[in-house]
C-alpha positions as CSV (number, residue, x, y, z in Angstrom):
1,X,43.2,3.5,43.3
2,X,45.5,4.5,46.0
3,X,47.4,2.0,48.0
4,X,45.8,3.1,51.3
5,X,42.3,3.0,49.8
6,X,42.9,-0.5,48.3
7,X,44.1,-1.8,51.7
8,X,41.1,-0.4,53.5
9,X,38.7,-1.7,50.9
10,X,40.2,-5.3,50.9
11,X,40.3,-5.3,54.8
12,X,36.7,-4.3,55.0
13,X,35.7,-6.9,52.5
14,X,37.4,-9.6,54.5
15,X,35.1,-8.9,57.4
16,X,32.1,-9.5,55.4
17,X,32.3,-13.2,54.3
18,X,32.9,-14.8,57.6
19,X,30.2,-12.8,59.3
20,X,27.8,-13.4,56.5
21,X,28.7,-17.0,56.2
22,X,29.0,-17.8,59.9
23,X,25.3,-18.0,60.8
24,X,24.3,-19.3,57.4
25,X,27.0,-22.0,57.6
26,X,25.6,-23.4,60.9
27,X,22.1,-23.4,59.5
28,X,23.3,-26.0,57.1
29,X,25.2,-28.1,59.8
30,X,21.9,-29.5,61.0
31,X,18.9,-30.9,59.1
32,X,16.3,-28.2,58.2
33,X,18.3,-25.5,59.9
34,X,16.8,-23.0,57.7
35,X,13.3,-24.4,57.9
36,X,12.4,-23.9,61.6
37,X,9.2,-22.0,62.3
38,X,8.5,-19.5,64.8
39,X,6.9,-21.1,67.9
40,X,5.5,-17.6,68.9
41,X,3.1,-17.7,66.0
42,X,4.3,-14.5,64.6
43,X,4.8,-16.1,61.1
44,X,8.0,-16.7,59.3
45,X,11.0,-18.7,60.5
46,X,13.2,-18.6,63.5
47,X,16.4,-17.5,61.7
48,X,18.8,-18.5,64.4
49,X,17.8,-21.7,65.9
50,X,20.6,-21.8,68.4
51,X,19.9,-18.5,69.9
52,X,17.3,-17.1,72.3
53,X,16.4,-14.3,69.9
54,X,14.8,-15.1,66.6
55,X,17.3,-13.1,64.6
56,X,20.4,-14.4,66.5
57,X,23.1,-12.6,68.5
58,X,23.3,-12.7,72.3
59,X,22.8,-15.9,74.5
60,X,22.2,-19.3,73.1
61,X,19.2,-21.4,73.9
62,X,19.5,-25.1,75.1
63,X,19.9,-26.4,71.6
64,X,22.6,-23.8,70.9
65,X,24.5,-24.9,74.0
66,X,24.2,-28.6,73.0
67,X,25.3,-27.8,69.5
68,X,28.3,-26.0,70.7
69,X,29.2,-28.8,73.0
70,X,29.0,-31.3,70.0
71,X,31.7,-29.3,68.3
72,X,29.1,-27.5,66.2
73,X,28.4,-30.7,64.2
74,X,25.3,-32.9,63.8
75,X,26.2,-36.0,65.8
76,X,24.3,-38.9,66.8
77,X,24.4,-38.0,70.5
78,X,23.1,-34.5,69.6
79,X,20.3,-36.0,67.4
80,X,19.1,-38.3,70.1
81,X,19.2,-35.6,72.8
82,X,16.0,-33.6,73.9
83,X,17.6,-30.3,74.4
84,X,14.5,-28.3,75.2
85,X,12.7,-31.0,77.3
86,X,9.5,-31.2,75.3
87,X,9.7,-35.0,74.8
88,X,10.9,-35.0,71.3
89,X,14.5,-35.6,70.3
90,X,16.4,-33.0,68.3
91,X,16.3,-35.4,65.4
92,X,12.5,-35.8,65.6
93,X,12.1,-32.0,65.8
94,X,14.4,-31.4,62.9
95,X,13.1,-34.2,60.6
96,X,15.9,-36.6,61.2
97,X,14.2,-39.2,63.6
98,X,16.6,-41.9,62.6
99,X,19.7,-39.8,62.9
100,X,20.9,-40.6,59.4
101,X,21.4,-37.2,58.1
102,X,25.0,-35.7,57.4
103,X,26.1,-32.4,56.1
104,X,25.7,-32.0,52.4
105,X,22.8,-34.5,52.1
106,X,19.2,-33.4,51.5
107,X,16.8,-33.0,54.4
108,X,15.3,-36.4,55.1
109,X,11.9,-34.9,56.2
110,X,10.6,-31.3,55.6
111,X,7.1,-31.5,57.2
112,X,6.2,-31.0,60.9
113,X,9.6,-29.3,61.8
114,X,9.7,-27.9,65.3
115,X,12.2,-25.9,67.2
116,X,14.7,-28.0,69.1
117,X,15.7,-25.2,71.5
118,X,12.3,-24.1,72.7
119,X,9.9,-26.3,74.6
120,X,6.6,-26.6,72.7
121,X,3.7,-26.1,73.1
122,X,4.8,-23.1,75.0
123,X,1.7,-23.1,77.4
124,X,1.7,-27.0,78.0
125,X,2.3,-28.3,81.5
126,X,5.5,-30.0,80.3
127,X,7.0,-26.8,79.1
128,X,6.3,-24.7,82.3
129,X,9.6,-23.5,83.6
130,X,11.5,-25.0,80.7
131,X,11.8,-21.8,78.5
132,X,13.5,-19.7,81.2
133,X,14.1,-16.8,78.7
134,X,11.9,-14.2,77.1
135,X,11.1,-16.4,74.2
136,X,8.4,-14.4,72.5
137,X,9.6,-10.8,73.1
138,X,9.9,-8.7,70.1
139,X,13.6,-8.3,69.6
140,X,14.8,-4.9,71.0
141,X,16.2,-2.5,68.6
142,X,18.9,0.2,69.3
143,X,16.4,3.0,68.9
144,X,14.4,1.6,71.9
145,X,17.2,2.8,74.2
146,X,18.6,5.8,72.1
147,X,17.4,8.8,73.6
148,X,18.5,11.1,70.9
149,X,16.5,9.0,68.3
150,X,13.4,9.7,70.1
151,X,13.8,13.4,70.6
152,X,11.7,16.0,68.8
153,X,13.1,17.3,65.6
154,X,14.6,13.9,64.7
155,X,14.3,12.9,61.0
156,X,14.3,9.5,59.5
157,X,16.0,8.6,56.2
158,X,14.9,5.1,54.8
159,X,17.9,3.7,52.9
160,X,16.7,0.3,51.8
161,X,17.0,-1.5,48.5
162,X,13.8,-1.7,46.5
163,X,12.0,-5.0,46.4
164,X,14.3,-7.2,44.4
165,X,15.3,-10.9,43.6
166,X,18.3,-12.1,45.6
167,X,21.1,-13.4,43.4
168,X,21.2,-17.2,43.5
169,X,24.8,-17.3,44.5
170,X,26.6,-18.5,47.7
171,X,28.0,-14.9,48.1
172,X,27.2,-11.7,46.4
173,X,27.4,-8.0,46.9
174,X,25.1,-5.2,45.9
175,X,25.5,-1.4,46.2
176,X,23.3,1.5,46.0
177,X,24.2,5.2,46.2
178,X,21.6,7.9,47.2
179,X,21.6,11.5,47.8
180,X,21.5,13.1,51.3
181,X,19.6,16.2,52.1
182,X,21.9,19.2,51.2
183,X,20.0,22.3,52.1
184,X,21.7,22.5,55.4
185,X,24.0,20.5,57.8
186,X,22.7,17.6,59.8
187,X,24.3,15.2,62.3
188,X,23.6,11.4,61.9
189,X,23.1,9.9,65.3
190,X,21.8,6.4,64.9
191,X,21.4,3.6,62.4
192,X,18.8,0.7,62.6
193,X,18.9,-2.3,60.4
194,X,15.7,-3.1,58.2
195,X,16.0,-6.9,57.3
196,X,13.1,-8.8,55.7
197,X,15.0,-11.9,54.4
198,X,17.0,-12.9,57.4
199,X,18.2,-16.3,56.0
200,X,20.2,-14.7,53.1
201,X,20.9,-11.0,54.3
202,X,23.8,-10.9,56.8
203,X,26.0,-7.9,56.4
204,X,25.8,-4.3,55.4
205,X,28.3,-1.5,55.1
206,X,27.2,2.2,55.3
207,X,29.5,4.7,53.7
208,X,29.4,8.5,53.8
209,X,30.5,10.0,50.5
210,X,31.4,13.5,49.1
211,X,30.0,15.0,46.0
212,X,32.8,13.5,43.8
213,X,31.4,10.1,44.0
214,X,29.2,8.7,41.3
215,X,25.6,9.9,41.0
216,X,22.9,8.3,42.9
217,X,21.5,5.1,41.6
218,X,17.8,4.1,41.5
219,X,18.5,0.4,41.8
220,X,21.2,-1.8,43.4
221,X,24.2,-2.6,41.2
222,X,27.3,-4.9,41.5
223,X,29.8,-3.2,43.8
224,X,32.8,-1.7,42.3
225,X,36.2,-2.2,43.7
226,X,36.8,1.4,44.6
227,X,35.0,3.6,47.2
228,X,36.9,6.8,46.4
229,X,35.5,9.7,48.1
230,X,33.8,7.6,50.8
231,X,34.5,6.5,54.3
232,X,32.8,3.9,56.4
233,X,30.3,5.1,58.9
234,X,29.2,1.8,60.4
235,X,28.8,-1.9,59.8
236,X,26.0,-4.1,60.5
237,X,26.3,-7.9,61.0
238,X,23.6,-10.5,61.8
239,X,22.6,-10.3,65.4
240,X,23.3,-6.6,66.0
241,X,20.4,-4.4,66.8
242,X,22.0,-1.2,65.2
243,X,24.1,1.6,66.3
244,X,23.5,4.7,68.5
245,X,26.3,7.2,68.6
246,X,24.9,9.3,71.5
247,X,23.7,12.8,71.8
248,X,27.1,14.6,71.8
249,X,28.7,13.0,68.7
250,X,27.5,12.3,65.1
251,X,28.6,12.1,61.6
252,X,28.1,15.3,59.7
253,X,25.8,15.1,56.5
254,X,24.4,17.7,54.2
255,X,25.8,20.9,52.9
256,X,29.3,20.6,54.4
257,X,29.3,16.9,55.3
258,X,28.4,13.6,53.5
259,X,26.4,14.5,50.5
260,X,25.7,10.9,49.5
261,X,25.3,7.6,51.2
262,X,26.4,4.3,49.8
263,X,24.8,1.1,51.0
264,X,26.5,-2.2,50.5
265,X,24.7,-5.4,51.2
266,X,26.2,-8.9,51.2
267,X,24.0,-11.8,50.7
268,X,24.8,-15.6,51.3
269,X,22.2,-17.6,49.3
270,X,23.8,-21.0,50.1
271,X,21.1,-23.0,48.7
272,X,21.2,-21.1,45.4
273,X,17.6,-20.6,45.7
274,X,16.0,-18.6,42.8
275,X,13.1,-16.3,43.3
276,X,14.0,-15.2,46.8
277,X,12.9,-11.6,47.1
278,X,13.5,-9.0,49.7
279,X,14.0,-5.2,50.7
280,X,16.7,-4.8,53.2
281,X,18.6,-1.8,54.3
282,X,19.1,0.8,57.0
283,X,17.1,3.6,58.8
284,X,19.2,6.6,59.5
285,X,18.2,9.0,62.3
286,X,19.4,12.6,62.0
287,X,18.6,16.1,62.8
288,X,20.0,19.6,62.1
289,X,23.6,20.1,63.0
290,X,24.5,21.7,66.3
291,X,27.7,23.3,67.4
292,X,27.5,21.3,70.6
293,X,27.8,18.0,68.6
294,X,31.3,16.8,67.5
295,X,31.9,15.4,64.1
296,X,32.9,11.6,64.1
297,X,35.3,9.7,61.7
298,X,35.9,6.0,61.7
299,X,39.5,4.7,62.1
300,X,40.7,1.1,61.4
301,X,43.4,-0.6,63.5
302,X,44.7,-4.2,63.5
303,X,46.9,-6.3,61.3
304,X,46.6,-6.8,57.6
305,X,49.2,-9.5,57.0
306,X,48.1,-12.5,58.9
307,X,49.9,-15.9,58.8
308,X,48.3,-18.3,61.3
309,X,49.6,-21.8,61.7
310,X,47.3,-24.9,62.3
311,X,46.9,-27.1,65.3
312,X,47.6,-24.6,68.1
313,X,45.4,-23.6,71.0
314,X,46.7,-20.1,70.9
315,X,48.1,-17.9,68.0
316,X,48.6,-14.2,68.6
317,X,48.8,-11.6,65.9
318,X,49.5,-7.9,66.8
319,X,49.1,-4.7,64.9
320,X,50.7,-1.6,66.2
321,X,50.3,2.2,65.4
322,X,53.2,3.5,67.3
323,X,54.0,7.1,68.5
324,X,55.3,8.0,64.9
325,X,52.4,6.6,63.4
326,X,49.9,8.6,65.5
327,X,52.0,11.7,65.2
328,X,51.6,11.3,61.4
329,X,47.9,10.4,61.4
330,X,46.7,13.0,64.3
331,X,47.3,16.7,64.0
332,X,45.8,17.4,67.5
333,X,44.2,15.6,70.4
334,X,41.1,13.5,69.6
335,X,38.6,11.3,71.5
336,X,37.4,7.8,71.0
337,X,33.5,7.4,71.4
338,X,33.1,3.8,70.7
339,X,34.9,0.8,69.2
340,X,34.1,-2.6,67.5
341,X,36.4,-5.7,67.3
342,X,36.2,-8.1,64.3
343,X,37.7,-11.5,63.6
344,X,36.6,-14.6,61.7
345,X,35.6,-18.0,63.2
346,X,39.0,-18.9,64.6
347,X,39.1,-15.8,66.7
348,X,38.8,-16.3,70.4
349,X,40.0,-13.1,72.1
350,X,40.7,-9.5,71.0
351,X,41.6,-6.2,72.6
352,X,42.7,-2.7,71.6
353,X,45.1,-0.9,74.0
354,X,46.0,2.7,74.4
355,X,49.5,3.3,75.6
356,X,51.2,6.6,76.4
357,X,54.9,6.8,77.2
358,X,55.1,3.1,77.4
359,X,52.4,2.9,80.0
360,X,48.9,1.3,79.4
361,X,46.2,3.9,79.9
362,X,43.0,2.2,78.8
363,X,41.4,-0.8,77.0
364,X,39.8,0.8,74.0
365,X,38.1,-2.6,73.5
366,X,38.6,-6.0,75.2
367,X,36.7,-9.2,74.3
368,X,38.2,-11.8,76.5
369,X,35.9,-14.3,75.0
370,X,35.2,-13.2,71.4
371,X,32.1,-14.4,69.8
372,X,32.1,-13.7,66.1
373,X,28.4,-14.6,65.9
374,X,27.5,-11.7,68.0
375,X,30.0,-8.9,67.8
376,X,29.4,-6.0,70.3
377,X,30.3,-2.4,70.3
378,X,32.1,-1.0,73.2
379,X,30.9,2.5,74.2
380,X,33.0,4.8,76.4
381,X,31.7,7.4,78.9
382,X,33.7,9.5,79.3
383,X,35.3,9.4,75.9
384,X,38.9,8.3,75.8
385,X,41.5,11.0,75.0
386,X,43.9,10.1,72.1
387,X,47.1,12.1,71.7
388,X,49.7,12.4,68.9
389,X,52.6,10.2,70.1
390,X,50.2,7.8,71.8
391,X,50.5,4.0,70.8
392,X,47.5,1.9,69.8
393,X,48.0,-1.8,70.1
394,X,45.6,-4.3,68.7
395,X,46.0,-8.0,69.7
396,X,44.0,-10.8,68.1
397,X,44.1,-14.4,69.4
398,X,43.1,-17.5,67.5
399,X,42.5,-21.1,68.4
400,X,43.6,-23.4,65.3
401,X,43.4,-26.8,67.0
402,X,40.6,-27.8,64.6
403,X,42.5,-26.4,61.6
404,X,44.6,-28.5,59.2
405,X,46.0,-25.6,57.1
406,X,47.7,-22.4,57.4
407,X,45.3,-19.5,57.5
408,X,46.0,-16.1,55.9
409,X,44.4,-12.7,55.7
410,X,41.7,-13.0,53.0
411,X,38.2,-12.6,51.7
412,X,36.9,-16.2,52.1
413,X,35.2,-17.5,55.2
414,X,38.1,-19.8,55.6
415,X,40.5,-16.9,55.9
416,X,41.0,-14.7,58.8
417,X,41.0,-11.0,59.8
418,X,42.2,-8.9,62.7
419,X,40.3,-5.4,62.5
420,X,39.2,-2.8,65.1
421,X,37.0,0.2,64.3
422,X,37.2,3.3,66.4
423,X,34.7,6.2,66.2
424,X,36.9,9.2,66.8
425,X,36.3,13.0,66.9
426,X,36.9,15.8,65.9
427,X,37.1,14.9,62.3
428,X,39.6,17.5,61.4
429,X,42.2,15.9,63.8
430,X,42.4,12.8,61.7
431,X,44.8,12.8,58.7
432,X,44.5,9.2,57.7
433,X,41.8,6.6,58.7
434,X,43.8,3.4,58.2
435,X,45.9,2.7,61.2
436,X,46.4,-1.0,60.6
437,X,49.8,-2.5,60.3
438,X,51.1,-4.4,57.5
439,X,53.4,-7.0,59.1
440,X,56.1,-5.0,61.0
441,X,55.3,-1.8,59.1
442,X,52.9,0.6,60.6
443,X,50.2,2.2,58.4
444,X,52.4,5.5,58.1
445,X,55.5,3.3,57.3
446,X,53.4,1.9,54.4
447,X,52.3,5.3,53.1
448,X,55.8,6.8,53.3
449,X,57.6,3.6,51.9
450,X,59.8,3.3,54.9
451,X,62.5,0.6,54.3
452,X,62.5,-2.6,56.5
453,X,65.6,-4.5,57.4
454,X,67.8,-2.9,54.7
455,X,65.0,-3.5,52.1
456,X,63.6,-0.6,50.0
457,X,60.4,-2.6,49.4
458,X,58.6,0.2,47.6
459,X,61.4,0.5,45.1
460,X,61.8,-3.2,44.8
461,X,58.1,-3.6,43.8
462,X,58.1,-0.6,41.6
463,X,58.1,-1.8,37.9
464,X,59.2,1.6,36.7
465,X,62.2,1.6,39.0
466,X,65.5,1.1,36.8
467,X,67.1,-1.5,39.2
468,X,63.7,-3.4,39.4
469,X,63.5,-3.3,35.5
470,X,67.0,-4.7,35.3
471,X,66.1,-7.5,37.7
472,X,62.8,-8.3,35.9
473,X,64.8,-8.4,32.6
474,X,67.3,-10.8,33.8
475,X,64.7,-13.2,35.2
476,X,62.8,-13.0,31.9
477,X,66.0,-13.7,30.0
478,X,67.3,-16.5,32.0
479,X,64.3,-18.2,33.8
480,X,61.3,-20.1,32.5
481,X,57.7,-20.2,33.4
482,X,57.2,-23.7,32.2
483,X,58.7,-25.4,35.3
484,X,62.1,-26.1,33.8
485,X,65.1,-25.0,36.1
486,X,67.7,-23.8,33.7
487,X,71.4,-23.6,35.1
488,X,71.7,-20.0,34.3
489,X,68.4,-19.4,36.3
490,X,69.6,-21.4,39.2
491,X,72.7,-19.2,39.5
492,X,70.6,-16.0,39.2
493,X,68.1,-17.1,41.7
494,X,70.9,-18.0,44.2
495,X,72.0,-14.3,43.7
496,X,68.6,-12.7,44.1
497,X,67.7,-14.9,47.0
498,X,70.3,-13.2,49.0
499,X,68.7,-9.7,48.5
500,X,67.4,-8.3,51.8
501,X,63.8,-7.8,50.1
502,X,63.6,-11.6,49.6
503,X,64.3,-12.6,53.1
504,X,62.7,-12.3,56.5
505,X,59.9,-9.8,57.3
506,X,60.7,-7.8,54.2
507,X,60.0,-10.8,51.9
508,X,56.5,-11.0,53.5
509,X,55.8,-7.4,52.5
510,X,57.4,-7.7,49.1
511,X,55.4,-10.9,48.4
512,X,52.1,-9.2,49.6
513,X,52.4,-6.6,46.9
514,X,53.9,-8.8,44.3
515,X,51.0,-11.2,44.4
516,X,48.5,-8.3,43.7
517,X,49.5,-7.9,40.1
518,X,50.5,-10.0,37.2
519,X,53.9,-8.6,36.8
520,X,54.6,-9.7,40.3
521,X,53.2,-13.1,39.9
522,X,55.3,-13.6,36.9
523,X,58.3,-12.5,38.8
524,X,57.7,-15.0,41.6
525,X,56.9,-17.8,39.0
526,X,60.3,-17.3,37.3
527,X,62.3,-16.7,40.5
528,X,60.9,-20.0,42.0
529,X,61.2,-22.1,39.0
530,X,64.5,-23.3,40.6
531,X,64.8,-24.6,44.2
532,X,65.8,-22.0,46.7
533,X,69.1,-22.5,48.4
534,X,69.0,-20.7,51.8
535,X,71.8,-20.5,54.5
536,X,70.6,-21.2,58.0
537,X,72.4,-20.9,61.2
538,X,72.6,-24.4,62.8
539,X,71.1,-23.4,66.0
540,X,67.8,-22.1,64.3
541,X,67.5,-23.2,60.7
542,X,68.6,-26.8,60.8
543,X,69.2,-28.0,64.4
544,X,71.0,-31.3,64.4
545,X,72.1,-31.1,60.8
546,X,75.7,-29.9,61.8
547,X,78.2,-31.4,64.1
548,X,80.2,-29.3,66.5
549,X,80.0,-25.5,66.6
550,X,76.6,-24.1,65.8
551,X,78.1,-21.0,64.2
552,X,78.9,-23.2,61.3
553,X,76.6,-22.5,58.4
554,X,74.7,-25.3,56.5
555,X,72.7,-25.2,53.4
556,X,69.3,-26.5,52.8
557,X,67.4,-27.1,49.5
558,X,64.0,-25.9,50.3
559,X,61.4,-27.7,48.2
560,X,58.2,-26.5,49.8
561,X,59.3,-22.8,49.7
562,X,56.6,-20.7,51.0
563,X,56.8,-17.2,49.6
564,X,54.6,-15.8,52.3
565,X,57.2,-16.8,55.0
566,X,60.6,-17.6,53.4
567,X,62.4,-17.8,56.8
568,X,60.2,-20.8,57.7
569,X,59.7,-23.0,54.6
570,X,57.9,-25.6,56.6
571,X,55.0,-23.2,57.2
572,X,52.8,-24.2,54.2
573,X,50.5,-27.0,53.2
574,X,53.2,-28.8,51.0
575,X,53.7,-32.3,52.6
576,X,57.2,-32.6,51.0
577,X,58.7,-30.2,53.4
578,X,62.5,-29.6,53.5
579,X,65.1,-31.9,52.1
580,X,68.9,-31.6,52.6
581,X,71.2,-31.2,49.6
582,X,72.6,-34.9,49.7
583,X,72.4,-36.7,46.4
584,X,69.3,-38.7,47.1
585,X,67.2,-35.9,48.7
586,X,68.4,-33.6,45.9
587,X,67.0,-35.9,43.3
588,X,63.7,-36.2,45.1
589,X,63.5,-32.4,45.3
590,X,64.1,-32.0,41.6
591,X,61.6,-34.6,40.8
592,X,58.9,-32.8,42.8
593,X,59.7,-29.4,41.5
594,X,59.4,-30.7,37.9
595,X,56.1,-32.3,38.8
596,X,54.6,-29.3,40.6
597,X,56.0,-26.3,38.9
598,X,54.2,-26.7,35.6
599,X,50.9,-26.6,37.5
600,X,51.9,-23.5,39.4
601,X,53.1,-21.8,36.1
602,X,49.8,-22.7,34.4
603,X,47.9,-21.0,37.2
604,X,50.0,-18.0,36.9
605,X,49.7,-17.8,33.2
606,X,45.9,-18.0,33.6
607,X,45.9,-15.3,36.2
608,X,48.1,-13.1,33.8
609,X,45.7,-13.5,30.9
610,X,42.8,-12.4,33.3
């Protein structure tokens, strides 16, 4: 698998879990949250009890507002409140009349559950004027307002999984590949979700693939890590009505376009229920290709290396595709049709800016108040021109006041992401679809292996490089993996830790790639079997530790060394922190290293065996 493809694949997957688990998570934050019926007598359940629409997304209802004010937790005050004004407390409506339920406990009552955000009965005198929203409207779909999808000559391709049992797992992913019609060229104009099991089906990815991909499959299979020969067309998350690209742009499919479609569905069966069956997927709207329709391609912007500290009201992360980057990735002028922002639960604001010659030209996207429960697509009319040499800047803002741990880029719902998706045309103008930064490296820097701060990180992490081989050999000969710090290892570690690739922003890049393979994990395990001694400038590294002139250099023994951020060793979850090299602190440091290192080494050895 190529490095660029791996980065895109991992980044896409990190979008899935928070969006799949966000709505599901809140269902289980209140009693019977997944067992509330539909007051409109349409059968089934009201999947998003905090929202005005049955399937979620968009504005909240009175209970959703109250739940948000309560910190999105089931509190006694929230339980005793009558949010919808129908004369019954929220606790009575949700089967917890005595307000004794807490997260993780079984539901106290499961019968006579009513909706806490909709006044019932709907036609009663008490409820007149209480439901000041269109409670029982059938949810609108994107097709209702997509003119091209209602034109004559439009064809529909039903891409849904056959009726199947949903895996009894908290998170699972299944994929199915089907052939597209190949007798001629078509343009895909719109995509509409088809979801029949709303409480476990939350996210879908639609890929367009060439004819080098694996043959079509008649049944869903466990998704493979690689999506070689495919590109993302669109994503669907809970609450979205679908996507309409418009009449003048579309994704080419058929004879000279995508010849296969790959559908990836992510499920979150948090109750591990067995026997839950469903058939979800997408309807694709297309018609014969026209010379007046431009071929779209999807780009990804953002930041792929996130390090977000806890306890702060505002943390900003930025990804930049600078002028050199766009000159590398664009061969000629292109145009942006629409864009979608994506973060996880800590995200509060996000925007993507277009700059030319240092001057801001436009907001490609701008969610001043970001709601990850209801991500919205921003359409541009007219389309935004994008030139080689332009700069695309993605800014993500997070609120971590409720977090007690550092949060990093990752696949779990507790991790974060900073991703923007841009639909761009013409297709042949785009040489590379991944425009996201990796730390201070642009995507073109990553692909070309551009050195950073005197560090040739690509050679440093290349296990076939002669210098890297010598370094690995010396570590293997002198440093243990059992937690014991040998004197010869301490001397070697002191030397290696002065290498530019093991300091500053370069170390973040190196560790990112080291942690992705077993040889890299072994390298880090041996290197950190001994405490790291780092020289700090007194004015920044150890203020107050030195007397007199702050140009004096002082040394710290860093016990809680964080390989993700070696210049800031306190930025980790280790309560030990930083100790000086005086006798008492050094002894404590060695004690903790000897206690903790064997556990770390054992974990590394397990990963190596895997």
